[in-house]
N, C-alpha and C positions, 0 to 999 in steps of 0.2 A: 410170948406171942409176937407175931410179925405181920408187917404189911407187905403185900406183894404188888409191885408195879410192873405193868406190861405195856410196851409200845409196839404196835403192829403197823408197819408202814409199807410203802411201795418197794423200798429197797431192802426189806428184811425186818426182823423183829428182835426186840431185846426185853429182858426181864431182870428185875433186881428185887432183893428182899431187904427190909428195914426193920430193925428191932424197935418195937413200939415203946419199950421202957427206956432203953439206952439211947434212942434216937440215932443209932448208928446203922450204916449199911452192912448187911451180913454177907461179906464176900464180894467178889466182882460180878458185874452184870454178865448174863449169858445171852447168846444170840440164837436166832432161829429163822425160819422161812418168811417170805413176804406175805402181805395181806391178801385175803380173798374178800370180795364185797359181800355185805350182809344182804342177801337176796331172798332166801327161802329157808325152810327148816333145815335142809341139808347143810347149807353154808353156816347157819347158826351153830349147828353141832360141830362143824369143822373148826370154827373159831374157838368154841369152848374147849375142844380137845387140844388145840394148840396151847391154850392157856394152862390147861391141866398138865400137859407135858412139861411146860416150864416149871410149874410148881413141884412136880416130881423131881426134875433135874436139880432144882434149888435145894431140895432135901430139907425143907422146913417142916417140922412136925405139927406145930400149932400156929394157925393162921387167923388173924383178926379180920383183915380185909384183903380183897383182891380188886385192883383198879386197872382197867384196860382202856387205853386210848388207841383207836384204830382208824386207818384209812378205809373208806367204803362204809362208814357208819350210816345207818338208816334208822330214822326215828319210828320204827315199827315196834310198838310195845310188846306184841306177842312174840316176835323173834328175839327181842332183847331179853325178855323174861325167860324164854326157853334156854338161851345161852347161859344166862346168869344162874338159873336153877341147876343146870347141868354142872356148872363150875362149883357151885355150893355143895351139891351132893357128893362130888368127887373129892373135894378138898376140905370139907367141913368148915369153910370160912364163914364167919358170922355175917359178913356183908360182901356184896359184889357190886361194883360200879363199872358201867361200860359207857364210854364217851367218844364223841367225834375227836379225832386226833388234832383237829384245829383248836379244840379247847385244852387238851393236855399240852399242846405246843405253846399256847397262850400262858398257861399256868407255869410252865417251865421257864419261859422267857421273861415274864413280867411278875408272876405271882398273883395271889388272890386280891387284886386291886383293879379299879376301873382304868381303862386305857385302850390302846390299840396295839395289836401284834400283827405284823405283816410277815408271812412266811413265803420265802422265794427260793425254791429249790428247783427241781425238775418242773413242778407246777407252781402256782401262786394263789394265795388266798389271804384275805385280811379279816380279822375278827375284832370288833369293838364291843366292850362291855361297860355299861353304865352303873352308877351307884345303886339303882333300883333293880339290878340284875337283868334288865332288858339288854338284848344283844342284836347286833347287826353283822352280817357277813357279806363280803364283797368278793366276787370272782370265785375261784375254786371250781370252775365248771369243766375242767379237763382240757387237754390240749386241742381237742377238735372244736370246742365251743368257746374256750376262754383261756385262762392261765396267761393273761397278758403281762409282759414284763418278766416272765419266769426264765429259768435257764433254757427250757425248751424254746420259748419264744425268741430269745436272743440268738440261740443257735440257728433256728430256722430262718430268721431275718438275715443272719450273716451268710448262710448258704445261698439264699435267694439273691442277695446283693452280689455275691461272687459270680453266680451263674449269669446274672444280668450284665455284669461287666464283661464276661467272656463272650456273650452274645452281642456285644456292642449296644445293649439296651440301657445300660446304666453307667454310673461313674466308675472310673478306675479305682481299684482298691487292693490293698495288700492282702486282703482276705483270700484272694485267688491263690496266691503262693502259699499261704498258710494252710489252706485246705489240701492243696496238692501235696505239700510236704507231709501232711498227716495221713492222707489216704492214697497217695500215689497218682491220683487223677480224679477229676470230678465224676467220671463214670464209676470209679471205685467207691466214691462216697454214695452215689445213687444205689449201687449194689448193696451196700451196708444198710442204708435206710430202708429200702423197699423189701429187703429180705428179712428184716428184723421183726420179731414178734412184739417188740417194745420200741417203736420208733421214737417216742418222746425222750427216753433216757439217752438214746443214740444221738439225737440232735442237741440235747442239753449238754452233752459232753463237749460240744464245740463252744459253749458260752465263754469259758476262760480264754479261748483263742480270740474271740471277738472283743472281749474286755481288754486283753493285752494289746490288740491292734489299736484300740481306742486310746489307751494309755500312751502308745508310741506315736500318736498323732494322725492316724488314719481318719479322715473326716467322715467317711461312710460308716465305719465302725463307731465312731464317736456319736453319730446321729442315732444309731441303733441303741446304744447304751443310754443316751439322754432320754429317748422315748420310753425305754424300759423303766428307767427310774421314775419318770413322770406317771406311767401307768400304775406303778406300785404306790406312789404318793397319792394319786387320785383315789385308789382303793382305800388307803388309810383315811383320807378325808371323808369318803363316803360312809364309813361306819364309825367315825369318831363320836363318842358320847356328847361332845360339845365342840363347836368351832370357835368359841370365844374364851372359855376357861382353859387353863393349862391342861394339856392332855399328854400323859406318858405314851410314847410311841417306840416300839422296838421292831427292828428288822432282824429276822432270823432265817435260817435255811442256808443252803450252800452259797448263794450270792452274797450273803452278809460276811463271808470269810474274806472277800476281796476288799481291802481298804479303799481301793480306787472306786469300786462300785458303791461302797457304803457312803463315800463322800458325795457321789453324784446323787444318791438317794436323799442324803441330807439336804442338798441344794433344792431338790424337787419338793421335799416336804416343807421346807421353809416358804416356798411359793404357794403351795396348795393348802397348807394347814399351819398358818403362822403361830397358832397357840401350841404347837407340838413341842414337847420336851423329849428330844430324841435320846434314847438310852441304849446301852449294850445289853444283849440277852444275858439273863442271870444263869440259865441252865437249859437243859435239853427237854424234848417231849417226854422222855422216860422220867426225868426229874419232875416234870409237870404231872405225870400220873400219880406220883407219890404225894405231891402237894395236894392234888385233888382228893386223894384218899382221906386227907385230914380235914377237908373242907366240904365233903360230900353232903353232909346234913344241912349246911347253910346255903350252899350255892345251888339254887333252884333255877335251872336253865333248860326249860322244855325244848326239845328239838335238838339238843346238843349232848344230853347225858341222861342216863337212866340208872336208878339205884334199886337194888334188891337186898333186903335185909331179913335175916332169919331171926325172928323173935320168938 
């Protein structure tokens, strides 16, 4: 028997199989297309069919559980049960769990313990879970309404600062030269952004440029990075189970891969949440889906996860 873990995100999807007896991974993870939001019956069927395709590709004959973490999760019980029932019928899995990927990201980064996980990639979101399984989420509103401190936000702020400098509206910054080097001209950048069907990832791709400029002493870039770190630290504080007792806090996502940014985040967390015990992420959202599959019966988090069991 095997556990199937699936992570369906903005940048693509992955799946893996784990032997329930040997506690080993059955082969390497496989990859697939990016997420579609759970909006209606058609999208519920599309999500289910993607999971079913993963199961077929993995070639596992006997399945105990299928656990899916997904971007675009919607706590609509009818749609979730529709998708879960479709998966169960096609795979003969004994149980199916579908969760918000903010929860599988949490489980992968920190595990099934109380604390806070801040995810900062193209977008940003923080999730805090308490001992009684109550939870709070901060941001995660998308690039048009939120995602403060994210890779998108840093990239956008960097571009705006460069354009302001060129227009003589803002302070001089090396970001002008960095953007011109990358895109040939500011008009070249505008063409890329405004012609893109996904402007958030396009702007997020400039976050490393802004972070490197900050590391090199550019004061404009340093201010952007400082504000980004503070936004994320404030999100952590907003959903922390406690502001007085020691709280494990993990930063995960693309921005966490920068030691320089991680250090700025650590400084901001120390100011905003003094009780924080800052830790390194233990694993990925795909790992988190497998962790959740083993905790599904005990972790009751309405609004973040739905379970379907065939008895």
